[in-house]
MOPAC internal coordinates of N, CA, C and O (Angstrom, degrees):
PM7 1SCF
backbone

  N    0.0000 0     0.00 0     0.00 0    0    0    0
  C    1.4496 1     0.00 0     0.00 0    1    0    0
  C    1.5247 1   110.38 1     0.00 0    2    1    0
  O    1.2310 1   119.92 1   114.09 1    3    2    1
  N    1.3421 1   117.76 1   -65.91 1    3    2    1
  C    1.4568 1   121.05 1   179.28 1    5    3    2
  C    1.5009 1   111.01 1   -98.80 1    6    5    3
  O    1.2310 1   120.34 1     3.67 1    7    6    5
  N    1.3527 1   116.96 1  -176.33 1    7    6    5
  C    1.4503 1   119.79 1  -178.21 1    9    7    6
  C    1.5197 1   112.84 1   -69.11 1   10    9    7
  O    1.2310 1   119.60 1   158.91 1   11   10    9
  N    1.3282 1   118.37 1   -21.09 1   11   10    9
  C    1.4560 1   121.71 1   177.89 1   13   11   10
  C    1.5269 1   111.84 1  -102.43 1   14   13   11
  O    1.2310 1   120.35 1  -161.62 1   15   14   13
  N    1.3354 1   116.93 1    18.38 1   15   14   13
  C    1.4573 1   120.28 1  -175.76 1   17   15   14
  C    1.5231 1   112.22 1   -65.89 1   18   17   15
  O    1.2310 1   119.95 1   156.60 1   19   18   17
  N    1.3511 1   117.70 1   -23.40 1   19   18   17
  C    1.4560 1   119.63 1  -179.12 1   21   19   18
  C    1.5294 1   111.99 1   -89.72 1   22   21   19
  O    1.2310 1   120.28 1  -174.16 1   23   22   21
  N    1.3186 1   117.07 1     5.84 1   23   22   21
  C    1.4611 1   121.01 1   178.66 1   25   23   22
  C    1.5243 1   109.53 1   -64.02 1   26   25   23
  O    1.2310 1   121.00 1   -34.08 1   27   26   25
  N    1.3170 1   115.70 1   145.92 1   27   26   25
  C    1.4598 1   120.51 1   179.93 1   29   27   26
  C    1.5187 1   109.49 1   -80.95 1   30   29   27
  O    1.2310 1   121.30 1   -74.68 1   31   30   29
  N    1.3184 1   115.11 1   105.32 1   31   30   29
  C    1.4638 1   121.78 1   177.65 1   33   31   30
  C    1.5184 1   108.14 1  -115.48 1   34   33   31
  O    1.2310 1   120.75 1   -32.14 1   35   34   33
  N    1.3352 1   116.18 1   147.86 1   35   34   33
  C    1.4517 1   120.47 1   176.69 1   37   35   34
  C    1.5216 1   109.91 1  -136.23 1   38   37   35
  O    1.2310 1   121.36 1   -33.97 1   39   38   37
  N    1.3235 1   115.01 1   146.03 1   39   38   37
  C    1.4503 1   122.42 1   175.15 1   41   39   38
  C    1.5208 1   107.72 1   -97.22 1   42   41   39
  O    1.2310 1   120.76 1   -59.33 1   43   42   41
  N    1.3219 1   116.15 1   120.67 1   43   42   41
  C    1.4547 1   121.35 1   174.27 1   45   43   42
  C    1.5228 1   106.03 1  -103.48 1   46   45   43
  O    1.2310 1   121.05 1   -60.93 1   47   46   45
  N    1.3323 1   115.59 1   119.07 1   47   46   45
  C    1.4562 1   121.26 1  -178.72 1   49   47   46
  C    1.5262 1   107.80 1  -118.77 1   50   49   47
  O    1.2310 1   120.89 1   -55.58 1   51   50   49
  N    1.3195 1   115.91 1   124.42 1   51   50   49
  C    1.4630 1   120.59 1  -178.76 1   53   51   50
  C    1.5169 1   109.91 1  -123.18 1   54   53   51
  O    1.2310 1   121.07 1   -42.64 1   55   54   53
  N    1.3115 1   115.56 1   137.36 1   55   54   53
  C    1.4619 1   122.78 1   173.33 1   57   55   54
  C    1.5245 1   105.47 1  -108.39 1   58   57   55
  O    1.2310 1   120.40 1   -62.58 1   59   58   57
  N    1.3394 1   116.84 1   117.42 1   59   58   57
  C    1.4680 1   120.66 1  -174.29 1   61   59   58
  C    1.5324 1   110.54 1  -133.46 1   62   61   59
  O    1.2310 1   121.51 1   -11.25 1   63   62   61
  N    1.3215 1   114.72 1   168.75 1   63   62   61
  C    1.4644 1   120.79 1   175.72 1   65   63   62
  C    1.5337 1   109.43 1   -68.15 1   66   65   63
  O    1.2310 1   119.67 1   -38.15 1   67   66   65
  N    1.3335 1   118.24 1   141.85 1   67   66   65
  C    1.4752 1   120.63 1  -179.43 1   69   67   66
  C    1.5220 1   113.13 1   -57.32 1   70   69   67
  O    1.2310 1   119.95 1   143.36 1   71   70   69
  N    1.3286 1   117.71 1   -36.64 1   71   70   69
  C    1.4634 1   120.03 1  -177.49 1   73   71   70
  C    1.5236 1   112.97 1   -71.99 1   74   73   71
  O    1.2310 1   119.72 1   170.75 1   75   74   73
  N    1.3391 1   118.14 1    -9.25 1   75   74   73
  C    1.4631 1   121.26 1   179.50 1   77   75   74
  C    1.5280 1   112.73 1   -98.53 1   78   77   75
  O    1.2310 1   120.12 1   179.96 1   79   78   77
  N    1.3370 1   117.38 1    -0.04 1   79   78   77
  C    1.4625 1   120.47 1  -176.47 1   81   79   78
  C    1.5264 1   112.78 1   -58.78 1   82   81   79
  O    1.2310 1   119.46 1   133.83 1   83   82   81
  N    1.3120 1   118.64 1   -46.17 1   83   82   81
  C    1.4726 1   119.23 1  -177.82 1   85   83   82
  C    1.5226 1   110.90 1   -64.14 1   86   85   83
  O    1.2310 1   119.82 1   143.52 1   87   86   85
  N    1.3297 1   117.96 1   -36.48 1   87   86   85
  C    1.4650 1   120.96 1   176.43 1   89   87   86
  C    1.5309 1   110.99 1   -65.09 1   90   89   87
  O    1.2310 1   120.61 1   138.47 1   91   90   89
  N    1.3259 1   116.43 1   -41.53 1   91   90   89
  C    1.4626 1   121.08 1   179.59 1   93   91   90
  C    1.5302 1   110.44 1   -65.22 1   94   93   91
  O    1.2310 1   120.10 1   135.71 1   95   94   93
  N    1.3301 1   117.41 1   -44.29 1   95   94   93
  C    1.4656 1   120.62 1   178.63 1   97   95   94
  C    1.5229 1   111.09 1   -59.54 1   98   97   95
  O    1.2310 1   120.12 1   135.54 1   99   98   97
  N    1.3122 1   117.37 1   -44.46 1   99   98   97
  C    1.4712 1   121.33 1   179.56 1  101   99   98
  C    1.5229 1   110.78 1   -64.02 1  102  101   99
  O    1.2310 1   120.22 1   137.96 1  103  102  101
  N    1.3218 1   117.19 1   -42.04 1  103  102  101
  C    1.4623 1   121.22 1  -179.82 1  105  103  102
  C    1.5302 1   111.34 1   -65.77 1  106  105  103
  O    1.2310 1   120.41 1   141.44 1  107  106  105
  N    1.3362 1   116.82 1   -38.56 1  107  106  105
  C    1.4623 1   120.15 1   178.39 1  109  107  106
  C    1.5246 1   111.30 1   -67.01 1  110  109  107
  O    1.2310 1   120.21 1   139.36 1  111  110  109
  N    1.3127 1   117.21 1   -40.64 1  111  110  109
  C    1.4688 1   120.46 1   177.30 1  113  111  110
  C    1.5239 1   110.36 1   -61.72 1  114  113  111
  O    1.2310 1   120.73 1   138.58 1  115  114  113
  N    1.3262 1   116.21 1   -41.42 1  115  114  113
  C    1.4658 1   120.90 1   179.30 1  117  115  114
  C    1.5365 1   111.13 1   -66.62 1  118  117  115
  O    1.2310 1   120.46 1   147.60 1  119  118  117
  N    1.3430 1   116.73 1   -32.40 1  119  118  117
  C    1.4651 1   121.95 1  -179.92 1  121  119  118
  C    1.5272 1   112.37 1   -81.51 1  122  121  119
  O    1.2310 1   120.14 1   178.19 1  123  122  121
  N    1.3286 1   117.35 1    -1.81 1  123  122  121
  C    1.4598 1   120.60 1   178.58 1  125  123  122
  C    1.5116 1   114.68 1    86.67 1  126  125  123
  O    1.2310 1   120.14 1  -157.08 1  127  126  125
  N    1.3175 1   117.34 1    22.92 1  127  126  125
  C    1.4657 1   121.94 1   178.73 1  129  127  126
  C    1.5219 1   109.15 1  -129.27 1  130  129  127
  O    1.2310 1   119.64 1  -110.22 1  131  130  129
  N    1.3340 1   118.29 1    69.78 1  131  130  129
  C    1.4617 1   120.60 1  -174.92 1  133  131  130
  C    1.5348 1   114.42 1   -76.62 1  134  133  131
  O    1.2310 1   119.38 1   160.07 1  135  134  133
  N    1.3407 1   118.79 1   -19.93 1  135  134  133
  C    1.4680 1   121.52 1  -177.84 1  137  135  134
  C    1.5197 1   109.66 1   -84.31 1  138  137  135
  O    1.2310 1   120.71 1   -51.53 1  139  138  137
  N    1.3297 1   116.24 1   128.47 1  139  138  137
  C    1.4565 1   119.69 1  -178.94 1  141  139  138
  C    1.5115 1   110.07 1  -155.27 1  142  141  139
  O    1.2310 1   121.51 1   -16.65 1  143  142  141
  N    1.3158 1   114.72 1   163.35 1  143  142  141
  C    1.4614 1   122.53 1   173.82 1  145  143  142
  C    1.5226 1   106.85 1  -121.30 1  146  145  143
  O    1.2310 1   120.64 1   -45.23 1  147  146  145
  N    1.3303 1   116.39 1   134.77 1  147  146  145
  C    1.4635 1   121.71 1  -177.51 1  149  147  146
  C    1.5240 1   109.08 1  -122.41 1  150  149  147
  O    1.2310 1   120.88 1   -46.09 1  151  150  149
  N    1.3330 1   115.93 1   133.91 1  151  150  149
  C    1.4545 1   122.35 1   179.64 1  153  151  150
  C    1.5232 1   109.00 1  -133.45 1  154  153  151
  O    1.2310 1   120.45 1   -40.60 1  155  154  153
  N    1.3355 1   116.74 1   139.40 1  155  154  153
  C    1.4619 1   120.14 1   173.36 1  157  155  154
  C    1.5205 1   107.89 1   -84.59 1  158  157  155
  O    1.2310 1   120.77 1   -51.69 1  159  158  157
  N    1.3327 1   116.13 1   128.31 1  159  158  157
  C    1.4596 1   121.30 1  -178.33 1  161  159  158
  C    1.5246 1   109.78 1  -133.97 1  162  161  159
  O    1.2310 1   120.71 1   -12.66 1  163  162  161
  N    1.3235 1   116.25 1   167.34 1  163  162  161
  C    1.4655 1   122.45 1   173.36 1  165  163  162
  C    1.5097 1   107.14 1  -122.46 1  166  165  163
  O    1.2310 1   120.54 1   -33.85 1  167  166  165
  N    1.3229 1   116.57 1   146.15 1  167  166  165
  C    1.4485 1   118.61 1   179.96 1  169  167  166
  C    1.5031 1   112.76 1  -160.85 1  170  169  167
  O    1.2310 1   121.96 1    -8.30 1  171  170  169
  N    1.3167 1   113.85 1   171.70 1  171  170  169
  C    1.4551 1   121.01 1  -179.88 1  173  171  170
  C    1.5146 1   107.67 1  -135.62 1  174  173  171
  O    1.2310 1   121.00 1   -47.90 1  175  174  173
  N    1.3246 1   115.69 1   132.10 1  175  174  173
  C    1.4563 1   121.59 1   177.96 1  177  175  174
  C    1.5074 1   108.42 1  -144.56 1  178  177  175
  O    1.2310 1   120.79 1    49.61 1  179  178  177
  N    1.3266 1   116.09 1  -130.39 1  179  178  177
  C    1.4597 1   120.04 1  -177.80 1  181  179  178
  C    1.5234 1   112.86 1   -84.04 1  182  181  179
  O    1.2310 1   120.35 1   170.56 1  183  182  181
  N    1.3456 1   116.94 1    -9.44 1  183  182  181
  C    1.4660 1   120.34 1   178.50 1  185  183  182
  C    1.5288 1   108.55 1   -68.43 1  186  185  183
  O    1.2310 1   119.87 1   -50.70 1  187  186  185
  N    1.3409 1   117.86 1   129.30 1  187  186  185
  C    1.4674 1   119.62 1  -175.69 1  189  187  186
  C    1.5329 1   112.85 1   -67.10 1  190  189  187
  O    1.2310 1   121.61 1   -28.22 1  191  190  189
  N    1.3238 1   114.52 1   151.78 1  191  190  189
  C    1.4666 1   120.91 1   176.20 1  193  191  190
  C    1.5234 1   109.18 1   -70.70 1  194  193  191
  O    1.2310 1   121.02 1   -25.32 1  195  194  193
  N    1.3309 1   115.65 1   154.68 1  195  194  193
  C    1.4599 1   121.33 1   178.06 1  197  195  194
  C    1.5210 1   108.76 1  -117.75 1  198  197  195
  O    1.2310 1   121.14 1   -35.96 1  199  198  197
  N    1.3285 1   115.43 1   144.04 1  199  198  197
  C    1.4621 1   120.44 1   175.27 1  201  199  198
  C    1.5232 1   107.52 1  -100.08 1  202  201  199
  O    1.2310 1   120.74 1   -52.05 1  203  202  201
  N    1.3237 1   116.20 1   127.95 1  203  202  201
  C    1.4630 1   121.41 1   179.40 1  205  203  202
  C    1.5206 1   109.30 1  -125.51 1  206  205  203
  O    1.2310 1   121.48 1    -9.19 1  207  206  205
  N    1.3043 1   114.77 1   170.81 1  207  206  205
  C    1.4597 1   119.52 1   179.45 1  209  207  206
  C    1.5164 1   108.69 1  -132.38 1  210  209  207
  O    1.2310 1   121.02 1   -42.94 1  211  210  209
  N    1.3389 1   115.65 1   137.06 1  211  210  209
  C    1.4502 1   121.50 1   178.08 1  213  211  210
  C    1.5134 1   107.80 1  -141.96 1  214  213  211
  O    1.2310 1   120.54 1   -56.52 1  215  214  213
  N    1.3345 1   116.57 1   123.48 1  215  214  213
  C    1.4619 1   123.11 1  -178.46 1  217  215  214
  C    1.5259 1   112.42 1    51.40 1  218  217  215
  O    1.2310 1   121.61 1  -138.05 1  219  218  217
  N    1.3277 1   114.53 1    41.95 1  219  218  217
  C    1.4525 1   119.71 1   175.95 1  221  219  218
  C    1.5132 1   115.51 1    82.75 1  222  221  219
  O    1.2310 1   120.13 1   173.31 1  223  222  221
  N    1.3206 1   117.35 1    -6.69 1  223  222  221
  C    1.4604 1   120.91 1  -179.75 1  225  223  222
  C    1.5235 1   109.72 1  -103.83 1  226  225  223
  O    1.2310 1   120.78 1   -44.92 1  227  226  225
  N    1.3303 1   116.11 1   135.08 1  227  226  225
  C    1.4524 1   120.96 1   175.20 1  229  227  226
  C    1.5173 1   109.71 1   -87.15 1  230  229  227
  O    1.2310 1   121.11 1   -37.25 1  231  230  229
  N    1.3142 1   115.48 1   142.75 1  231  230  229
  C    1.4557 1   120.29 1   174.75 1  233  231  230
  C    1.5196 1   109.34 1  -145.86 1  234  233  231
  O    1.2310 1   120.78 1   -22.49 1  235  234  233
  N    1.3231 1   116.11 1   157.51 1  235  234  233
  C    1.4616 1   122.07 1  -177.51 1  237  235  234
  C    1.5283 1   109.00 1  -102.91 1  238  237  235
  O    1.2310 1   121.16 1   -51.04 1  239  238  237
  N    1.3233 1   115.40 1   128.96 1  239  238  237
  C    1.4578 1   121.36 1   175.50 1  241  239  238
  C    1.5222 1   106.74 1  -101.46 1  242  241  239
  O    1.2310 1   120.50 1   -75.87 1  243  242  241
  N    1.3331 1   116.64 1   104.13 1  243  242  241
  C    1.4600 1   119.72 1   179.65 1  245  243  242
  C    1.5223 1   112.73 1  -115.23 1  246  245  243
  O    1.2310 1   120.40 1   177.97 1  247  246  245
  N    1.3170 1   116.84 1    -2.03 1  247  246  245
  C    1.4582 1   121.31 1   171.67 1  249  247  246
  C    1.5233 1   106.95 1  -108.33 1  250  249  247
  O    1.2310 1   120.84 1   -68.33 1  251  250  249
  N    1.3222 1   116.00 1   111.67 1  251  250  249
  C    1.4547 1   121.56 1  -175.46 1  253  251  250
  C    1.5254 1   110.73 1   -93.98 1  254  253  251
  O    1.2310 1   120.63 1   -35.23 1  255  254  253
  N    1.3230 1   116.39 1   144.77 1  255  254  253
  C    1.4555 1   121.68 1   177.90 1  257  255  254
  C    1.5221 1   108.92 1   -71.35 1  258  257  255
  O    1.2310 1   120.99 1   -49.52 1  259  258  257
  N    1.3303 1   115.71 1   130.48 1  259  258  257
  C    1.4597 1   122.62 1   179.95 1  261  259  258
  C    1.5173 1   108.75 1  -136.78 1  262  261  259
  O    1.2310 1   121.21 1    -8.54 1  263  262  261
  N    1.3219 1   115.28 1   171.46 1  263  262  261
  C    1.4581 1   122.43 1   176.01 1  265  263  262
  C    1.5246 1   107.72 1  -120.15 1  266  265  263
  O    1.2310 1   120.48 1   -48.54 1  267  266  265
  N    1.3288 1   116.69 1   131.46 1  267  266  265
  C    1.4630 1   121.38 1   174.99 1  269  267  266
  C    1.5200 1   107.81 1  -103.12 1  270  269  267
  O    1.2310 1   120.92 1   -55.72 1  271  270  269
  N    1.3217 1   115.86 1   124.28 1  271  270  269
  C    1.4604 1   122.52 1   179.18 1  273  271  270
  C    1.5248 1   106.81 1  -113.31 1  274  273  271
  O    1.2310 1   120.64 1   -52.42 1  275  274  273
  N    1.3383 1   116.39 1   127.58 1  275  274  273
  C    1.4578 1   121.25 1   179.30 1  277  275  274
  C    1.5227 1   109.85 1  -121.18 1  278  277  275
  O    1.2310 1   120.79 1   -47.83 1  279  278  277
  N    1.3353 1   116.09 1   132.17 1  279  278  277
  C    1.4516 1   122.34 1  -178.64 1  281  279  278
  C    1.5208 1   107.79 1  -137.38 1  282  281  279
  O    1.2310 1   119.78 1   -49.12 1  283  282  281
  N    1.3297 1   118.03 1   130.88 1  283  282  281
  C    1.4533 1   121.69 1   172.66 1  285  283  282
  C    1.5194 1   107.02 1  -102.85 1  286  285  283
  O    1.2310 1   121.05 1   -54.94 1  287  286  285
  N    1.3395 1   115.59 1   125.06 1  287  286  285
  C    1.4573 1   121.32 1  -177.04 1  289  287  286
  C    1.5240 1   110.26 1  -135.15 1  290  289  287
  O    1.2310 1   120.98 1   -15.72 1  291  290  289
  N    1.3258 1   115.72 1   164.28 1  291  290  289
  C    1.4536 1   119.96 1   171.43 1  293  291  290
  C    1.5211 1   107.96 1   -69.29 1  294  293  291
  O    1.2310 1   120.50 1   -31.48 1  295  294  293
  N    1.3162 1   116.64 1   148.52 1  295  294  293
  C    1.4595 1   121.49 1  -175.10 1  297  295  294
  C    1.5237 1   112.99 1   -55.02 1  298  297  295
  O    1.2310 1   120.02 1   146.02 1  299  298  297
  N    1.3322 1   117.56 1   -33.98 1  299  298  297
  C    1.4637 1   120.21 1  -179.48 1  301  299  298
  C    1.5231 1   111.78 1   -64.30 1  302  301  299
  O    1.2310 1   119.84 1   154.25 1  303  302  301
  N    1.3252 1   117.91 1   -25.75 1  303  302  301
  C    1.4616 1   122.35 1  -178.64 1  305  303  302
  C    1.5205 1   113.44 1   -86.53 1  306  305  303
  O    1.2310 1   120.10 1   165.55 1  307  306  305
  N    1.3222 1   117.41 1   -14.45 1  307  306  305
  C    1.4643 1   121.37 1  -170.18 1  309  307  306
  C    1.5206 1   112.63 1   -55.66 1  310  309  307
  O    1.2310 1   119.86 1   130.29 1  311  310  309
  N    1.3281 1   117.88 1   -49.71 1  311  310  309
  C    1.4717 1   119.90 1  -177.42 1  313  311  310
  C    1.5236 1   111.56 1   -60.89 1  314  313  311
  O    1.2310 1   120.08 1   139.31 1  315  314  313
  N    1.3399 1   117.46 1   -40.69 1  315  314  313
  C    1.4633 1   120.88 1   179.48 1  317  315  314
  C    1.5232 1   111.22 1   -65.83 1  318  317  315
  O    1.2310 1   120.61 1   139.32 1  319  318  317
  N    1.3335 1   116.44 1   -40.68 1  319  318  317
  C    1.4629 1   121.19 1  -179.60 1  321  319  318
  C    1.5279 1   110.38 1   -66.79 1  322  321  319
  O    1.2310 1   120.35 1   135.52 1  323  322  321
  N    1.3264 1   116.94 1   -44.48 1  323  322  321
  C    1.4703 1   120.78 1   178.84 1  325  323  322
  C    1.5299 1   110.00 1   -61.80 1  326  325  323
  O    1.2310 1   120.25 1   135.91 1  327  326  325
  N    1.3210 1   117.13 1   -44.09 1  327  326  325
  C    1.4683 1   120.68 1   179.39 1  329  327  326
  C    1.5281 1   111.21 1   -63.21 1  330  329  327
  O    1.2310 1   120.42 1   139.14 1  331  330  329
  N    1.3285 1   116.79 1   -40.86 1  331  330  329
  C    1.4680 1   120.72 1   179.74 1  333  331  330
  C    1.5232 1   111.04 1   -63.20 1  334  333  331
  O    1.2310 1   120.38 1   135.48 1  335  334  333
  N    1.3308 1   116.88 1   -44.52 1  335  334  333
  C    1.4702 1   120.61 1   179.04 1  337  335  334
  C    1.5215 1   110.32 1   -63.89 1  338  337  335
  O    1.2310 1   120.71 1   133.79 1  339  338  337
  N    1.3274 1   116.25 1   -46.21 1  339  338  337
  C    1.4588 1   119.99 1  -177.35 1  341  339  338
  C    1.5250 1   111.38 1   -60.70 1  342  341  339
  O    1.2310 1   120.14 1   135.16 1  343  342  341
  N    1.3068 1   117.33 1   -44.84 1  343  342  341
  C    1.4626 1   120.51 1  -179.93 1  345  343  342
  C    1.5309 1   111.43 1   -66.15 1  346  345  343
  O    1.2310 1   120.22 1   139.60 1  347  346  345
  N    1.3304 1   117.19 1   -40.40 1  347  346  345
  C    1.4624 1   120.83 1  -177.29 1  349  347  346
  C    1.5224 1   112.79 1   -73.37 1  350  349  347
  O    1.2310 1   120.04 1   148.61 1  351  350  349
  N    1.3326 1   117.52 1   -31.39 1  351  350  349
  C    1.4650 1   121.21 1  -175.09 1  353  351  350
  C    1.5274 1   113.09 1   -93.15 1  354  353  351
  O    1.2310 1   119.95 1   170.26 1  355  354  353
  N    1.3118 1   117.71 1    -9.74 1  355  354  353
  C    1.4644 1   122.19 1  -173.20 1  357  355  354
  C    1.5277 1   112.68 1   -72.32 1  358  357  355
  O    1.2310 1   120.66 1   -51.49 1  359  358  357
  N    1.3381 1   116.33 1   128.51 1  359  358  357
  C    1.4686 1   121.65 1   170.66 1  361  359  358
  C    1.5228 1   110.40 1  -121.23 1  362  361  359
  O    1.2310 1   120.62 1   162.64 1  363  362  361
  N    1.3265 1   116.41 1   -17.36 1  363  362  361
  C    1.4538 1   120.86 1  -177.90 1  365  363  362
  C    1.5156 1   113.81 1    88.81 1  366  365  363
  O    1.2310 1   120.30 1  -178.26 1  367  366  365
  N    1.3182 1   117.03 1     1.74 1  367  366  365
  C    1.4609 1   121.42 1  -179.54 1  369  367  366
  C    1.5256 1   110.14 1  -106.67 1  370  369  367
  O    1.2310 1   120.98 1   -19.75 1  371  370  369
  N    1.3269 1   115.73 1   160.25 1  371  370  369
  C    1.4665 1   119.43 1   174.32 1  373  371  370
  C    1.5171 1   108.67 1   -60.56 1  374  373  371
  O    1.2310 1   120.43 1   -36.82 1  375  374  373
  N    1.3238 1   116.79 1   143.18 1  375  374  373
  C    1.4537 1   121.01 1   178.79 1  377  375  374
  C    1.5209 1   113.42 1    94.77 1  378  377  375
  O    1.2310 1   120.05 1  -170.72 1  379  378  377
  N    1.3473 1   117.51 1     9.28 1  379  378  377
  C    1.4685 1   120.04 1   177.89 1  381  379  378
  C    1.5237 1   111.90 1   -65.01 1  382  381  379
  O    1.2310 1   119.81 1   151.88 1  383  382  381
  N    1.3308 1   117.97 1   -28.12 1  383  382  381
  C    1.4597 1   120.49 1   176.07 1  385  383  382
  C    1.5069 1   113.56 1   120.53 1  386  385  383
  O    1.2310 1   121.66 1    11.22 1  387  386  385
  N    1.3219 1   114.43 1  -168.78 1  387  386  385
  C    1.4608 1   123.00 1  -178.45 1  389  387  386
  C    1.5219 1   108.52 1  -141.94 1  390  389  387
  O    1.2310 1   121.20 1   -22.25 1  391  390  389
  N    1.3312 1   115.31 1   157.75 1  391  390  389
  C    1.4586 1   122.04 1   174.61 1  393  391  390
  C    1.5190 1   107.05 1  -127.27 1  394  393  391
  O    1.2310 1   120.64 1   -48.96 1  395  394  393
  N    1.3338 1   116.37 1   131.04 1  395  394  393
  C    1.4606 1   122.68 1   179.14 1  397  395  394
  C    1.5293 1   108.44 1  -120.48 1  398  397  395
  O    1.2310 1   120.63 1   -35.10 1  399  398  397
  N    1.3300 1   116.39 1   144.90 1  399  398  397
  C    1.4603 1   121.44 1   177.82 1  401  399  398
  C    1.5249 1   107.94 1  -126.49 1  402  401  399
  O    1.2310 1   120.92 1   -50.64 1  403  402  401
  N    1.3495 1   115.85 1   129.36 1  403  402  401
  C    1.4589 1   121.31 1  -179.47 1  405  403  402
  C    1.5229 1   109.13 1  -132.92 1  406  405  403
  O    1.2310 1   119.97 1   -34.17 1  407  406  405
  N    1.3351 1   117.67 1   145.83 1  407  406  405
  C    1.4619 1   119.50 1   175.24 1  409  407  406
  C    1.5286 1   110.80 1   -70.19 1  410  409  407
  O    1.2310 1   121.01 1   -30.45 1  411  410  409
  N    1.3234 1   115.66 1   149.55 1  411  410  409
  C    1.4641 1   122.05 1   176.75 1  413  411  410
  C    1.5291 1   107.00 1  -119.52 1  414  413  411
  O    1.2310 1   120.20 1   -54.40 1  415  414  413
  N    1.3193 1   117.23 1   125.60 1  415  414  413
  C    1.4617 1   120.92 1  -178.91 1  417  415  414
  C    1.5142 1   112.61 1   -68.83 1  418  417  415
  O    1.2310 1   120.41 1   139.11 1  419  418  417
  N    1.3139 1   116.83 1   -40.89 1  419  418  417
  C    1.4600 1   120.71 1  -178.49 1  421  419  418
  C    1.5196 1   108.44 1  -165.65 1  422  421  419
  O    1.2310 1   121.34 1   -17.90 1  423  422  421
  N    1.3142 1   115.04 1   162.10 1  423  422  421
  C    1.4587 1   122.44 1   173.25 1  425  423  422
  C    1.5243 1   106.38 1  -135.86 1  426  425  423
  O    1.2310 1   120.38 1   -40.59 1  427  426  425
  N    1.3163 1   116.89 1   139.41 1  427  426  425
  C    1.4655 1   121.46 1   179.90 1  429  427  426
  C    1.5148 1   108.18 1  -129.87 1  430  429  427
  O    1.2310 1   121.01 1   -53.05 1  431  430  429
  N    1.3305 1   115.68 1   126.95 1  431  430  429
  C    1.4600 1   120.25 1   178.18 1  433  431  430
  C    1.5258 1   108.77 1   -81.34 1  434  433  431
  O    1.2310 1   120.62 1   -52.56 1  435  434  433
  N    1.3212 1   116.42 1   127.44 1  435  434  433
  C    1.4615 1   121.84 1  -175.23 1  437  435  434
  C    1.5234 1   111.25 1   -64.58 1  438  437  435
  O    1.2310 1   120.27 1   137.10 1  439  438  437
  N    1.3238 1   117.09 1   -42.90 1  439  438  437
  C    1.4653 1   121.36 1  -174.07 1  441  439  438
  C    1.5214 1   113.32 1   -59.16 1  442  441  439
  O    1.2310 1   119.78 1   133.29 1  443  442  441
  N    1.3390 1   118.03 1   -46.71 1  443  442  441
  C    1.4660 1   119.04 1  -173.35 1  445  443  442
  C    1.5116 1   114.76 1  -127.54 1  446  445  443
  O    1.2310 1   119.35 1  -179.94 1  447  446  445
  N    1.3180 1   118.85 1     0.06 1  447  446  445
  C    1.4530 1   121.74 1   176.33 1  449  447  446
  C    1.5162 1   115.09 1    82.60 1  450  449  447
  O    1.2310 1   119.89 1  -176.28 1  451  450  449
  N    1.3440 1   117.81 1     3.72 1  451  450  449
  C    1.4662 1   119.46 1   176.21 1  453  451  450
  C    1.5174 1   109.13 1   -58.33 1  454  453  451
  O    1.2310 1   121.00 1   -33.26 1  455  454  453
  N    1.3353 1   115.69 1   146.74 1  455  454  453
  C    1.4622 1   119.08 1  -179.31 1  457  455  454
  C    1.5170 1   110.60 1  -132.27 1  458  457  455
  O    1.2310 1   121.65 1    -8.74 1  459  458  457
  N    1.3441 1   114.46 1   171.26 1  459  458  457
  C    1.4592 1   120.38 1  -179.29 1  461  459  458
  C    1.5145 1   111.42 1    63.84 1  462  461  459
  O    1.2310 1   120.86 1    39.23 1  463  462  461
  N    1.3402 1   115.95 1  -140.77 1  463  462  461
  C    1.4494 1   120.25 1  -177.60 1  465  463  462
  C    1.5347 1   112.16 1   -66.38 1  466  465  463
  O    1.2310 1   120.21 1   154.27 1  467  466  465
  N    1.3346 1   117.20 1   -25.73 1  467  466  465
  C    1.4800 1   119.44 1   177.12 1  469  467  466
  C    1.5237 1   111.68 1   -65.22 1  470  469  467
  O    1.2310 1   120.33 1   154.62 1  471  470  469
  N    1.3295 1   116.98 1   -25.38 1  471  470  469
  C    1.4657 1   121.37 1  -177.47 1  473  471  470
  C    1.5278 1   111.85 1   -80.46 1  474  473  471
  O    1.2310 1   120.44 1   157.87 1  475  474  473
  N    1.3189 1   116.76 1   -22.13 1  475  474  473
  C    1.4641 1   117.64 1  -178.20 1  477  475  474
  C    1.5018 1   110.04 1   -99.99 1  478  477  475
  O    1.2310 1   120.10 1   180.00 1  479  478  477

């Protein structure tokens, strides 16, 4: 699209525990990736289900509340960003989350039409 459309951009998507969000945000800022999108999500992985009780009825909670953090960075930054998230989100217990990396073809800033690395 723009002159920087062929720039190597990658989407780093991390699913982490809600209580680790502030640590992840601080680590990303320190790694030079302060721009991010955060979404509250529910999911099921290796973290065991919990049995709870409400109004005398037992029910199983197998979808755990998580936070999805998405960051688009230049490819050279990807390893640093992934390492920062992993260190900040790590507790050593099941349910710490996952990190996914995907290529991004282009990014376009809505306000002024900048594309590629200029847009991020």
